[in-house]
C-alpha positions as CSV (number, residue, x, y, z in Angstrom):
1,M,-39.1,-63.9,-14.9
2,G,-39.2,-60.2,-14.2
3,K,-36.0,-57.9,-14.8
4,E,-33.5,-57.3,-11.4
5,K,-33.8,-53.6,-10.8
6,A,-30.7,-51.9,-10.8
7,G,-28.7,-51.2,-7.2
8,F,-27.6,-48.0,-6.0
9,L,-23.7,-48.6,-6.2
10,T,-23.7,-50.0,-10.3
11,P,-22.3,-47.9,-12.9
12,K,-25.4,-46.7,-14.3
13,A,-26.8,-45.5,-11.3
14,I,-23.3,-43.9,-10.1
15,G,-23.1,-42.2,-13.6
16,N,-27.3,-40.9,-13.1
17,R,-26.0,-39.0,-10.2
18,I,-22.9,-37.4,-11.7
19,K,-25.1,-36.3,-14.5
20,A,-27.5,-34.7,-11.9
21,K,-25.2,-32.9,-10.2
22,G,-23.6,-31.2,-13.0
23,L,-25.2,-28.2,-15.0
24,Q,-27.1,-28.9,-18.0
25,K,-28.0,-27.9,-21.4
26,L,-29.9,-24.7,-20.5
27,R,-31.9,-25.6,-23.7
28,W,-33.3,-28.3,-21.8
29,Y,-34.5,-26.1,-18.5
30,C,-38.3,-25.0,-17.7
31,Q,-37.8,-21.4,-15.8
32,M,-41.4,-21.2,-15.2
33,C,-41.9,-25.2,-13.6
34,Q,-37.9,-24.6,-12.0
35,K,-37.8,-28.3,-13.5
36,Q,-34.3,-29.0,-15.7
37,C,-34.3,-31.9,-17.9
38,R,-31.5,-34.1,-19.0
39,D,-32.1,-34.7,-22.4
40,E,-34.3,-33.5,-25.0
41,N,-37.3,-36.6,-24.9
42,G,-37.1,-35.5,-21.1
43,F,-38.2,-31.9,-22.0
44,K,-40.4,-33.2,-24.2
45,C,-42.2,-35.1,-21.9
46,H,-42.1,-32.1,-19.6
47,T,-43.6,-29.5,-22.1
48,M,-46.2,-32.1,-21.9
49,S,-47.5,-32.4,-19.1
50,E,-50.2,-31.3,-17.0
51,S,-48.7,-29.2,-14.5
52,H,-46.4,-27.6,-17.3
53,Q,-49.4,-26.6,-19.2
54,R,-51.4,-25.6,-16.2
55,Q,-48.1,-22.9,-15.1
56,L,-48.3,-22.1,-18.1
57,L,-51.6,-20.5,-18.1
58,I,-51.2,-18.9,-15.0
59,V,-47.9,-17.5,-16.5
60,A,-50.1,-15.9,-19.7
61,D,-52.2,-14.5,-17.6
62,N,-49.9,-11.8,-16.3
63,P,-46.3,-12.4,-18.3
64,E,-44.9,-9.0,-17.2
65,E,-45.2,-9.1,-13.5
66,F,-43.1,-12.7,-13.8
67,V,-40.7,-11.2,-16.1
68,D,-40.3,-9.0,-13.4
69,T,-40.3,-10.3,-10.9
70,F,-37.2,-12.9,-12.3
71,S,-35.3,-9.7,-13.5
72,K,-35.3,-8.5,-9.9
73,E,-34.2,-11.4,-8.9
74,F,-31.2,-12.0,-11.2
75,A,-30.2,-8.5,-10.8
76,D,-30.2,-8.5,-6.9
77,D,-28.2,-12.4,-6.9
78,F,-26.2,-10.7,-9.9
79,I,-24.9,-7.7,-7.5
80,Q,-25.0,-9.7,-4.0
81,L,-22.4,-11.8,-5.5
82,L,-20.3,-8.7,-7.4
83,S,-20.5,-6.6,-4.2
84,R,-19.1,-9.9,-1.5
85,R,-17.3,-11.7,-3.9
86,F,-15.2,-9.1,-5.6
87,G,-15.9,-5.8,-4.0
88,T,-15.4,-2.1,-5.1
89,K,-12.9,-3.9,-7.7
90,R,-12.6,-4.1,-11.4
91,V,-13.7,-6.8,-12.9
92,Q,-14.7,-8.7,-16.0
93,A,-18.3,-8.7,-16.4
94,N,-18.1,-12.6,-17.8
95,N,-16.4,-13.3,-15.1
96,V,-18.8,-12.4,-12.5
97,Y,-21.1,-14.2,-14.9
98,Q,-19.7,-17.4,-14.9
99,E,-19.4,-17.4,-11.3
100,Y,-23.0,-16.8,-11.1
101,I,-24.2,-19.7,-13.3
102,S,-21.5,-22.5,-11.1
103,D,-24.7,-22.3,-9.0
104,R,-26.7,-25.3,-10.5
105,N,-30.0,-23.4,-8.5
106,H,-29.2,-19.9,-10.4
107,L,-31.8,-18.1,-11.8
108,H,-31.5,-17.9,-15.7
109,M,-31.1,-15.0,-17.9
110,N,-33.3,-15.8,-20.6
111,A,-36.4,-16.0,-18.0
112,T,-35.2,-11.9,-17.6
113,Q,-36.1,-8.9,-19.7
114,W,-32.2,-8.9,-20.4
115,E,-31.4,-11.1,-23.8
116,T,-27.8,-10.9,-23.6
117,L,-24.9,-10.0,-20.8
118,T,-24.1,-7.2,-22.8
119,D,-27.7,-5.7,-22.2
120,F,-27.6,-6.7,-18.6
121,V,-24.7,-4.7,-18.0
122,K,-25.3,-1.5,-19.6
123,W,-28.5,-1.3,-17.6
124,L,-26.1,-1.9,-14.8
125,G,-24.5,1.4,-15.4
126,R,-27.4,3.2,-16.4
127,E,-29.3,2.5,-13.1
128,G,-25.8,3.9,-11.6
129,H,-25.2,0.3,-9.5
130,C,-21.8,-0.3,-11.5
131,V,-18.8,2.0,-13.2
132,V,-18.9,0.0,-16.8
133,D,-16.2,0.5,-19.4
134,N,-16.2,-1.3,-22.7
135,T,-12.4,-2.6,-23.7
136,E,-11.1,-4.8,-26.1
137,K,-10.7,-7.7,-24.3
138,G,-14.8,-7.7,-23.4
139,W,-16.9,-5.7,-20.3
140,F,-15.3,-4.4,-17.2
141,I,-17.3,-3.1,-14.5
142,T,-16.7,-1.7,-10.9
143,W,-19.0,-2.3,-8.3
144,I,-20.6,1.3,-6.5
145,D,-20.7,1.0,-2.7
146,R,-23.8,3.3,-1.7
147,D,-23.8,1.7,2.2
148,P,-24.3,4.7,4.3
149,E,-22.0,4.3,6.9
150,T,-19.5,3.3,3.9
151,I,-20.5,7.1,2.6
152,Q,-19.4,8.1,6.0
153,R,-16.2,6.8,6.5
154,Q,-15.1,8.1,3.0
155,K,-16.4,11.3,4.2
156,Q,-14.8,11.8,6.9
157,L,-11.1,10.5,5.4
158,N,-11.9,12.9,2.4
159,A,-12.2,15.8,4.7
160,K,-8.6,14.8,6.4
161,K,-6.8,14.7,3.7
162,K,-8.7,18.5,2.5
163,M,-7.2,19.3,5.9
164,E,-3.7,18.1,5.1
165,L,-3.5,19.9,1.7
166,D,-5.0,23.1,3.1
167,D,-2.2,23.3,5.4
168,E,0.8,22.5,3.0
169,E,-1.0,24.7,0.3
170,R,-0.8,27.6,3.3
171,T,2.7,26.9,3.8
172,S,3.7,26.6,0.2
173,R,1.7,29.9,-0.5
174,F,3.5,32.1,2.5
175,I,6.7,30.6,0.5
176,Q,5.2,31.4,-2.6
177,Q,4.9,35.0,-1.4
178,Q,8.3,35.6,0.4
179,V,9.8,34.4,-2.9
180,K,7.8,36.9,-4.6
181,R,8.7,39.9,-2.1
182,E,12.2,39.5,-2.5
183,A,12.4,39.1,-6.1
184,Q,10.0,42.5,-6.6
185,K,13.2,44.5,-3.8
186,T,15.9,43.2,-5.7
187,K,14.2,44.0,-9.0
188,N,13.7,47.9,-8.1
189,A,16.6,48.0,-5.6
190,P,19.4,50.6,-7.8
191,E,22.0,48.8,-10.1
192,K,25.6,49.6,-8.8
193,E,28.0,51.3,-10.8
194,Y,31.7,50.6,-10.5
195,T,34.2,53.4,-11.8
196,N,37.9,53.7,-12.3
197,L,39.8,54.8,-9.2
198,R,40.2,58.5,-10.2
199,R,43.0,61.0,-8.3
200,E,42.6,65.0,-8.7
201,T,46.4,64.8,-8.5
202,E,49.3,62.2,-8.1
203,E,50.2,63.1,-4.7
204,E,47.0,61.8,-3.3
205,K,46.6,59.2,-1.2
206,V,43.6,56.1,-1.6
207,V,41.9,55.9,1.7
208,F,40.3,53.0,2.8
209,K,37.8,53.4,5.5
210,L,36.4,50.4,7.6
211,P,33.4,51.3,9.8
212,L,34.0,50.8,12.8
213,S,31.7,50.6,16.8
214,V,31.7,54.2,18.4
215,A,33.2,52.0,21.2
216,S,36.1,50.7,20.0
217,M,36.9,54.7,18.3
218,P,39.4,56.4,20.2
219,K,38.5,59.6,21.8
220,E,39.0,61.7,18.5
221,T,37.3,59.9,16.0
222,T,34.5,60.3,18.0
223,E,34.7,63.6,18.6
224,K,34.8,64.1,14.5
225,L,31.6,61.6,13.9
226,L,29.7,63.5,16.1
227,P,28.5,67.5,15.9
228,P,30.5,69.7,17.8
229,A,28.1,70.6,20.4
230,L,27.5,67.1,21.4
231,A,31.0,65.6,21.0
232,K,32.3,68.3,23.7
233,N,29.5,66.7,26.3
234,P,31.0,63.5,28.1
235,L,27.8,62.1,29.1
236,V,26.9,61.5,25.8
237,T,30.0,60.1,24.6
238,N,29.7,57.9,27.9
239,S,25.9,56.6,26.8
240,V,26.8,56.0,23.2
241,K,30.1,53.8,24.1
242,A,27.8,51.9,27.4
243,Q,24.8,51.6,24.8
244,T,26.9,49.9,21.9
245,S,28.9,47.8,24.5
246,N,25.7,46.3,26.1
247,S,24.2,45.5,22.5
248,S,27.1,43.9,21.7
249,N,27.7,41.7,24.4
250,S,23.8,40.9,25.0
251,K,23.8,39.8,20.6
252,S,27.2,37.4,21.6
253,Q,25.6,35.4,24.2
254,S,21.9,35.5,23.0
255,A,24.2,33.9,19.7
256,K,26.6,31.8,22.2
257,G,22.6,30.5,23.5
258,T,20.7,29.9,20.5
259,S,23.0,28.2,18.9
260,A,23.7,25.7,21.8
261,G,20.1,25.1,22.5
262,S,19.5,24.5,18.6
263,K,22.5,21.8,18.7
264,R,21.3,20.3,21.0
265,K,17.8,19.7,20.0
266,S,18.0,19.1,16.8
267,A,20.2,16.0,17.8
268,L,18.3,15.0,20.0
269,D,15.3,15.5,17.5
270,E,17.5,13.5,14.8
271,I,17.7,10.8,17.6
272,M,14.1,10.5,18.1
273,E,13.1,10.7,14.6
274,L,15.3,7.6,13.6
275,E,14.2,5.5,16.8
276,E,10.5,6.4,15.7
277,K,10.6,5.8,11.7
278,H,12.6,2.1,12.4
279,K,9.6,1.3,14.9
280,E,7.1,2.9,12.6
281,K,8.5,0.5,9.7
282,K,9.1,-2.2,11.5
283,N,5.0,-2.5,12.9
284,R,3.4,-1.3,10.6
285,K,1.4,-3.8,9.5
286,D,-2.1,-4.8,7.0
287,Y,-3.3,-6.2,10.2
288,W,-4.4,-4.9,13.7
289,L,-6.7,-7.8,15.1
290,T,-5.3,-8.1,18.9
291,E,-7.1,-10.7,21.5
292,G,-8.4,-8.4,24.5
293,I,-9.6,-5.5,22.6
294,V,-13.2,-4.0,22.1
295,V,-14.7,-3.3,18.6
296,K,-17.5,-2.4,17.0
297,V,-19.1,-4.2,13.9
298,M,-19.8,-1.8,11.1
299,T,-21.6,-4.8,8.9
300,R,-25.1,-5.8,8.1
301,K,-24.5,-8.7,6.4
302,L,-24.1,-10.6,9.8
303,G,-27.8,-9.2,10.6
304,E,-29.8,-5.6,12.2
305,R,-28.6,-7.1,15.4
306,Y,-25.5,-6.7,15.4
307,H,-24.7,-3.6,13.4
308,K,-22.7,-1.0,15.4
309,K,-23.0,-3.5,18.3
310,K,-19.7,-3.9,20.6
311,G,-17.8,-6.5,21.2
312,F,-14.4,-8.4,22.2
313,V,-11.9,-10.0,20.0
314,R,-11.7,-13.6,22.0
315,K,-9.2,-15.1,19.6
316,V,-7.6,-13.9,16.2
317,L,-7.7,-16.3,13.2
318,D,-5.1,-15.7,10.4
319,H,-4.1,-12.1,11.7
320,Y,-7.1,-10.9,9.2
321,A,-10.4,-12.0,10.9
322,A,-11.5,-13.3,14.5
323,I,-14.0,-14.8,17.0
324,V,-15.6,-11.6,18.5
325,K,-17.9,-12.4,21.1
326,M,-20.8,-9.9,22.0
327,L,-21.1,-7.8,24.7
328,D,-24.7,-7.3,24.9
329,S,-25.7,-10.7,23.7
330,E,-23.1,-12.7,24.4
331,D,-23.2,-14.3,20.5
332,K,-19.8,-15.7,19.1
333,L,-19.0,-14.7,15.3
334,K,-16.2,-14.5,12.9
335,V,-15.8,-11.6,11.9
336,D,-13.5,-10.5,9.0
337,Q,-11.3,-7.1,9.3
338,S,-12.8,-5.3,6.9
339,H,-16.4,-5.2,9.2
340,L,-14.4,-4.0,12.3
341,E,-13.8,-1.0,14.0
342,T,-11.7,0.5,16.7
343,V,-13.5,1.4,20.3
344,I,-12.6,5.0,21.5
345,P,-13.4,4.8,25.4
346,A,-13.4,8.2,27.7
347,I,-10.6,10.5,28.1
348,G,-8.6,8.8,30.4
349,K,-9.4,5.0,30.1
350,L,-6.7,2.3,29.4
351,V,-6.3,1.5,25.9
352,K,-3.5,-0.8,23.7
353,V,-1.9,0.1,20.7
354,V,-3.1,-2.1,17.7
355,N,-0.5,-0.7,15.0
356,G,2.2,1.7,14.7
357,A,5.4,2.3,16.1
358,Y,4.4,1.4,19.9
359,R,2.4,-1.6,18.8
360,G,1.3,-3.8,21.4
361,S,2.0,-1.1,24.2
362,E,-0.7,0.1,26.8
363,A,-1.3,3.1,26.8
364,I,-4.2,6.1,28.8
365,L,-5.7,8.2,26.6
366,V,-5.1,11.9,27.4
367,N,-6.3,13.9,24.9
368,L,-8.8,13.5,21.6
369,N,-8.5,15.8,18.6
370,E,-11.6,15.8,16.8
371,H,-10.5,17.8,14.0
372,K,-7.6,15.6,12.8
373,F,-9.2,12.1,13.7
374,C,-6.1,11.7,16.4
375,C,-5.2,11.5,19.9
376,T,-2.9,12.1,22.5
377,I,-1.7,9.1,24.7
378,R,0.6,8.1,27.2
379,V,2.4,4.9,27.5
380,E,1.5,2.7,30.6
381,S,3.7,-0.5,30.1
382,G,7.0,-1.6,28.5
383,L,10.8,0.4,28.4
384,L,8.4,3.5,27.0
385,K,6.7,4.1,30.0
386,G,5.8,7.4,31.3
387,R,6.3,8.5,27.3
388,T,3.5,10.8,26.2
389,I,2.9,10.8,22.3
390,E,0.5,13.1,20.1
391,D,-0.9,12.1,16.3
392,I,-2.1,8.9,17.0
393,Q,-4.3,7.7,14.4
394,Y,-7.9,6.6,15.7
395,E,-7.2,3.3,13.9
396,D,-4.0,2.7,15.8
397,I,-5.6,2.0,19.4
398,S,-8.8,0.5,20.8
399,K,-10.2,0.4,24.2
400,I,-8.9,-2.8,26.5
401,Y,-11.8,-5.3,27.1
402,I,-11.8,-5.7,31.2
403,P,-14.3,-8.2,32.4
404,P,-17.1,-7.2,34.8
């Protein structure tokens, strides 16, 4: 009587399936046939099979082409995993490799032109794919993002920072010039020499003369100060007194007006500044997605047909992701906020503030400043309706979606 066939749920069958799911030993893997054997006996039987011998003859005709193909595929998959999983962060190369080989169907390194992971990491550095550095803990790599959109965005940020630095440098240079000018004046000024009080005779009186305005001087003193020819002319003396009195009155009035105006302005500025700081600290977040705004897809990972296409946020997921419905194709996509960009409408259109002190407010776009990458808006909702706000960054506002 023959032996019964093992069932699907027998312990042996379950054990075989568990073994087949996990990673097997690399020495029992045939890259040419892309077949993983479970033990040494199975690998020996595979190498003696007709299919393996036939594949061996095909590879022997042009081995360099197969090695180059496997090397390119391995490098592309490794770089793709590095860019998606770690981005531009500095990470240990062995950690990336362990995550890469966790896939059961990965391409093995022994089929490529690199014998060790160190050789492959050095090749990444020579080709300019990564920034490579060797430490006591091992090799570390940092992926270099060469996407044209990312490079353009980085150039714009650098230009903005340079503009701000230029303004600060110009101000600091002007202050330094003023300090040098004043230091030069004090250096060239003659030093004052103080002498003892001298009197030619003991009967001579010591007299201290304080400078007085001409208007407050008596007539006899004015006649002494002026030349004899002009002192007797009443028109000259009257005009001198009138000019002095007018100038003193105008100075006192302007001083009073300036002090009062500056006092009112400084108090108002101080209140507004405290209010702005409190709102900015409360409403400035690292996420900005809001339902009902128009956004633009800036990644090619979802396909070329969605790249730089506009859609509107239909639903926000966990603050950092959203369901976006495309405007032209009406397809629904789940996209992370790092792959999206705000949309700036035409002047006079309605926008929504998505970040900063006025987060959640609806406003009208009043003006654009392309040199500073900022704009001016006028709030149209809430308690601050009618207030005009300047220097709002492009990233803090987005166009409001209006259904057709």
